C-alpha positions as CSV (number, residue, x, y, z in Angstrom):
1,M,-21.4,4.2,6.1
2,E,-17.7,3.7,5.7
3,E,-15.9,0.4,5.6
4,V,-12.2,-0.1,5.5
5,I,-11.4,-2.8,2.9
6,A,-7.6,-2.7,3.2
7,K,-5.1,-1.3,5.7
8,S,-1.6,-0.3,5.0
9,A,1.3,-2.1,6.7
10,K,3.1,0.9,7.9
11,T,3.5,0.6,11.6
12,L,6.1,-2.3,11.3
13,Y,8.3,-0.2,9.0
14,I,8.0,3.0,11.1
15,V,9.3,1.1,14.0
16,T,12.0,-0.7,11.9
17,Y,13.4,2.4,10.3
18,S,13.4,4.2,13.6
19,I,15.6,1.5,14.9
20,F,17.8,1.8,11.8
21,L,18.2,5.5,12.5
22,V,19.5,4.7,16.0
23,F,21.8,2.1,14.6
24,G,23.1,4.5,12.0
25,I,23.8,7.1,14.7
26,I,25.7,4.6,16.8
27,V,27.8,3.5,13.8
28,V,28.6,7.2,13.0
29,G,29.5,7.8,16.6
30,L,31.8,4.7,16.7
31,G,33.5,5.9,13.5
32,A,34.0,9.4,14.9
33,L,35.3,8.0,18.2
34,L,37.7,5.8,16.3
35,V,39.0,8.7,14.2
36,A,39.3,11.0,17.2
37,L,41.0,8.6,19.6
38,V,43.4,6.8,17.3
39,G,45.9,8.8,15.2
40,E,47.2,5.9,13.1
41,T,46.4,5.5,9.5
42,E,44.5,2.2,9.4
43,P,42.1,2.8,12.2
44,T,41.4,6.3,10.9
45,I,40.5,4.9,7.5
46,F,38.3,2.3,9.2
47,G,36.7,5.1,11.2
48,G,36.0,7.0,8.0
49,V,34.4,3.9,6.5
50,L,32.2,3.5,9.6
51,I,31.1,7.2,9.4
52,G,30.3,6.7,5.7
53,I,28.2,3.5,6.3
54,G,26.4,5.1,9.2
55,A,25.6,8.2,7.1
56,I,24.1,6.0,4.4
57,I,22.0,4.1,6.9
58,I,20.8,7.4,8.4
59,I,19.9,8.9,5.0
60,A,18.1,5.7,3.9
61,G,16.3,5.4,7.2
62,V,15.1,9.0,7.1
63,A,13.9,8.6,3.5
64,W,11.9,5.4,4.2
65,L,10.6,6.8,7.5
66,V,9.2,9.9,5.8
67,Y,7.7,7.6,3.1
68,F,5.9,5.4,5.6
69,T,4.7,8.2,7.9
70,K,3.1,10.0,5.0
71,M,1.4,6.8,3.7
72,P,-2.3,6.8,4.6
73,S,-3.3,4.1,7.1
74,D,-6.2,3.0,4.9
75,A,-5.3,1.6,1.5
76,I,-8.9,1.0,0.3
77,K,-12.2,2.4,1.7
78,L,-15.8,1.7,0.7
79,K,-17.9,4.8,1.3
80,D,-21.4,5.5,-0.2
81,G,-21.0,2.6,-2.6
82,K,-17.7,3.8,-4.0
83,L,-14.2,2.5,-3.6
84,Y,-11.6,5.1,-2.5
85,F,-8.0,3.9,-3.2
86,R,-5.0,5.3,-1.4
87,N,-3.6,6.7,-4.6
88,G,-6.7,8.9,-5.2
89,I,-8.6,6.7,-7.6
90,V,-12.4,6.5,-6.9
91,C,-14.7,4.0,-8.6
92,V,-17.7,1.8,-8.2
93,P,-16.9,-1.8,-7.3
94,T,-18.3,-3.0,-10.7
95,E,-15.6,-1.0,-12.5
96,V,-12.8,-3.1,-11.0
97,D,-11.7,-5.4,-13.9
98,Y,-9.4,-7.6,-11.8
99,C,-7.3,-7.6,-8.7
100,K,-4.2,-9.8,-8.2
101,V,-1.9,-10.4,-5.3
102,K,1.9,-10.2,-5.5
103,G,4.2,-11.1,-2.6
104,M,6.6,-8.6,-1.1
105,G,9.5,-10.9,0.0
106,L,10.2,-12.6,3.3
107,D,8.9,-9.8,5.5
108,G,5.6,-9.7,3.6
109,A,5.2,-13.4,4.0
110,M,6.0,-13.2,7.7
111,F,3.7,-10.3,8.5
112,D,1.0,-11.1,6.0
113,F,1.1,-8.1,3.6
114,G,1.9,-7.7,-0.1
115,K,1.2,-5.8,-3.3
116,L,-2.1,-5.5,-5.0
117,L,-2.2,-5.1,-8.8
118,I,-5.6,-3.6,-9.6
119,S,-7.2,-2.7,-12.9
120,V,-10.0,-0.2,-13.0
121,N,-11.6,0.5,-16.3
122,G,-8.6,-0.8,-18.1
123,K,-6.0,1.2,-16.1
124,E,-3.7,-0.9,-14.0
125,F,-2.1,0.4,-10.8
126,K,-0.3,-1.0,-7.8
127,L,-0.8,-0.6,-4.1
128,N,2.2,-1.7,-2.1
129,F,2.3,-2.6,1.6
130,V,-1.3,-3.8,1.9
131,C,-2.2,-6.0,4.9
132,K,-4.0,-9.3,4.4
133,T,-4.0,-9.1,0.6
134,T,-6.0,-12.3,-0.1
135,A,-8.8,-11.2,2.1
136,V,-8.8,-7.8,0.4
137,V,-9.0,-9.5,-3.1
138,N,-11.9,-11.7,-1.9
139,R,-13.8,-8.7,-0.5
140,L,-13.3,-6.7,-3.7
141,F,-14.6,-9.6,-5.8
142,M,-17.6,-10.0,-3.5
143,L,-18.4,-6.3,-3.8
144,K,-18.1,-6.5,-7.5
145,A,-20.5,-9.5,-7.6
146,Q,-23.0,-7.8,-5.3
147,G,-22.9,-4.7,-7.5
148,S,-23.5,-6.7,-10.7
149,V,-26.4,-8.6,-9.1
150,Q,-28.0,-5.4,-7.9
151,A,-27.6,-3.8,-11.3
152,N,-29.1,-6.9,-13.0
153,I,-32.1,-6.9,-10.6
154,A,-32.7,-3.1,-11.1
155,S,-32.6,-3.6,-14.9
156,K,-35.1,-6.4,-14.8
157,Q,-37.4,-4.4,-12.5
158,N,-37.2,-1.5,-14.9
159,A,-37.9,-3.7,-17.9
160,E,-41.0,-5.2,-16.2
161,S,-42.3,-1.8,-15.1
162,G,-41.7,-0.3,-18.5
163,T,-39.4,2.4,-17.1
164,P,-36.6,3.4,-19.5
165,V,-33.1,2.4,-18.4
166,S,-30.6,5.3,-18.1
167,A,-27.3,5.3,-20.0
168,E,-25.4,4.9,-16.7
169,E,-27.3,1.8,-15.8
170,K,-26.8,0.3,-19.2
171,T,-23.0,0.8,-18.9
172,S,-23.0,-0.8,-15.4
173,E,-24.9,-3.8,-16.8
174,E,-22.4,-4.2,-19.7
175,K,-19.5,-4.3,-17.3
């Protein structure tokens, strides 16, 4: 069974940067119209500045739009007892050392998303644009606690039955 632990906040930005593209095209069009219709020096310079600003808006809008359309919609998934992170890291929940939330400015506060700082086996990484970060952190800690309890119960049952504990189970107990 697969459970989505965290979603990416990408729809908001895909819409926003699409609007920026349209705005950039309008600014470039106004600048070109100003340059074409008026032959004087000052309006031509102003038209050139509008074209430059519009071009910057279009380039930035396309770059961010590509970034957000390529971003996977699921930031963290739980499948077959393993966590699959958007950046390709796969681990068992008990291997997560810590998980912290960092805000992402005013838009992150308004639309309830942020940045997760996660450490897995001593390696720290960031996941940006994650929806409902506090709920995600709580769920990750709950999964880690469940995994620890299950490993502890399994080790006690193995000790009672006299079955030797494998090296993998010992390392999961130590963590």
